[in-house]
Phi, psi and omega in degrees: 000143179280119178253136175281145175299159182301322182295323179292319179296320177294319180295324180292325177290323176296316178297320177300317177298316178297325179295321177295314179297320179290329175296320176295317178297324178298315180295318178296319178295323177295318177295316178298319179297323177299314180291325175298317179296320179296313178297319180298320178297314179298316178295322179293322177292317183288318186258346183085357180210144178288158179282126184295320181293319177294325177298314179295319179295318178298320178296317179293324178295321176295321176296321178299316177297324176296320178295320178297315180299320178295321181291312185287341178265009179065021176284337177217156178265347184278116177289144181281187178311133018266008179270354177218178178291153174295142180302132183273158176285165177294000000 
């Protein structure tokens, strides 16, 4: 039977812990994104145009959620923010 070395087993448990924490961060980011969208809608109705800074923040928040999804699904080994830089704007 193929046995993983002890270091790999320890790393998988650390990754599991990070995956749980990133799952919580994903849910918080989703809630924050909902409120950003709500505020953006109110501002667009009131001013006739959306807020540029909120648009950029919402776009970056969506990218952050994408990075989390890639990490927890094992599509990438790089953990997202706060272990890496915040996703940059275009």
